[in-house]
C-alpha positions in Angstrom: 26.7 -69.9 -30.7 25.1 -66.8 -32.2 22.2 -65.3 -30.2 19.1 -64.3 -32.1 18.5 -60.6 -32.3 22.2 -59.6 -31.8 23.9 -56.6 -33.2 26.9 -56.4 -35.4 29.1 -53.7 -36.8 30.1 -54.4 -40.4 32.0 -52.3 -42.9 29.8 -50.8 -45.7 32.1 -52.2 -48.2 30.6 -55.7 -47.8 27.1 -54.6 -47.1 24.4 -55.6 -49.6 23.4 -52.7 -51.8 19.7 -52.9 -50.7 20.8 -52.1 -47.1 23.0 -49.1 -48.2 19.9 -47.8 -50.2 17.8 -48.2 -47.1 20.1 -46.1 -45.1 20.4 -43.5 -47.8 16.5 -43.3 -48.1 16.2 -42.9 -44.3 18.9 -40.0 -44.4 16.9 -38.3 -47.2 13.7 -38.5 -45.2 15.4 -37.3 -42.0 17.1 -34.3 -43.7 13.9 -33.3 -45.4 15.4 -33.7 -48.9 12.7 -36.3 -49.5 9.1 -35.5 -48.3 7.7 -39.0 -48.6 8.9 -42.6 -48.6 7.9 -42.8 -52.3 10.2 -39.9 -53.1 13.1 -41.3 -51.1 12.9 -44.8 -52.5 12.6 -43.5 -56.1 15.6 -41.4 -55.6 17.8 -44.2 -54.3 16.3 -46.8 -56.7 14.6 -49.3 -54.5 11.0 -50.5 -53.9 8.9 -49.2 -51.1 8.3 -52.7 -49.9 12.1 -53.3 -49.5 12.4 -50.0 -47.6 9.7 -51.0 -45.2 11.2 -54.5 -44.8 14.6 -53.2 -43.7 14.1 -49.7 -42.2 13.8 -50.8 -38.6 16.9 -53.0 -38.7 19.7 -50.9 -40.3 21.2 -47.8 -38.7 24.4 -45.8 -39.2 26.9 -46.5 -36.5 26.7 -42.9 -35.4 22.9 -43.2 -34.6 23.5 -46.2 -32.5 26.4 -44.7 -30.7 24.9 -41.3 -29.6 24.4 -41.1 -25.9 26.7 -44.0 -25.3 30.3 -44.6 -24.2 32.6 -45.5 -27.0 36.1 -47.0 -26.5 38.8 -46.5 -29.2 42.1 -48.0 -29.6 44.9 -46.0 -31.3 48.3 -46.7 -32.5 50.3 -43.4 -32.3 53.9 -42.4 -33.3 56.0 -41.4 -30.3 55.9 -37.7 -31.2 55.3 -34.9 -28.6 51.7 -33.5 -28.8 50.1 -36.3 -30.8 47.9 -37.6 -27.9 47.2 -34.0 -26.8 45.8 -33.2 -30.3 43.5 -36.2 -30.2 42.2 -35.2 -26.8 41.6 -31.7 -28.1 39.6 -33.0 -31.1 37.4 -35.1 -28.7 36.9 -32.0 -26.5 36.1 -29.8 -29.6 33.5 -32.3 -30.5 32.1 -32.1 -26.9 33.0 -35.7 -26.1 33.5 -36.3 -22.4 36.6 -38.4 -21.8 36.2 -41.0 -19.1 39.6 -43.0 -19.4 42.9 -42.7 -21.1 45.4 -45.7 -21.1 48.7 -45.3 -22.8 51.4 -48.0 -23.0 55.1 -47.2 -23.0 56.3 -46.6 -26.7 58.0 -49.6 -28.3 59.9 -48.9 -31.5 58.6 -45.4 -31.6 54.9 -46.5 -31.5 52.5 -46.2 -28.5 49.2 -48.0 -28.1 46.5 -45.9 -26.5 42.9 -46.6 -25.5 40.4 -43.8 -24.8 36.8 -44.2 -23.6 34.5 -41.2 -24.0 30.8 -40.3 -23.7 29.0 -39.4 -26.9 25.8 -37.8 -25.5 26.9 -34.2 -26.2 28.8 -34.6 -29.4 28.3 -31.9 -32.0 29.3 -34.4 -34.8 28.8 -38.0 -35.3 31.3 -40.5 -34.0 32.3 -41.6 -37.6 33.2 -38.0 -38.5 35.3 -37.6 -35.3 37.1 -40.8 -35.9 38.0 -39.7 -39.4 39.4 -36.4 -38.1 41.4 -38.2 -35.5 42.7 -40.8 -38.1 43.9 -38.0 -40.4 45.9 -36.3 -37.7 49.7 -36.4 -38.1 51.2 -39.2 -36.0 48.1 -41.4 -35.9 48.7 -44.7 -37.6 45.6 -46.6 -36.7 42.1 -46.0 -35.1 39.7 -48.8 -34.2 36.5 -48.9 -32.2 36.8 -51.6 -29.6 33.7 -51.2 -27.6 30.4 -49.3 -27.4 28.0 -49.4 -24.5 
């Protein structure tokens, strides 16, 4: 049974275009690139009424995750320094690591789970995860929890 008023994380690839435009308009307003709702909605090609309908219901993941605890699951190649490099990236971004769980490597791959606080991050969670994903030896990065 699905509870009313719940939250979901969905990939932007399957999100309706109007929701993507709403997020873009909000970003334009927040950054000051658009001074008014009218400017922002014209720029992204949506009506003001649609913007007002959706604006309070759609947020980028990084906004919802700031000041929270995020748990990520990683699949890493069994190469010295890979995990250390990931921990360095989280520290450079001012993430506060709470837990690290690493399984014994099987077939040269290790499963790792890291939980960290996002309250003091100097970049958004999506950017940090992209940096981590692009590091040598990282095969997979997934968000498994946010609280």
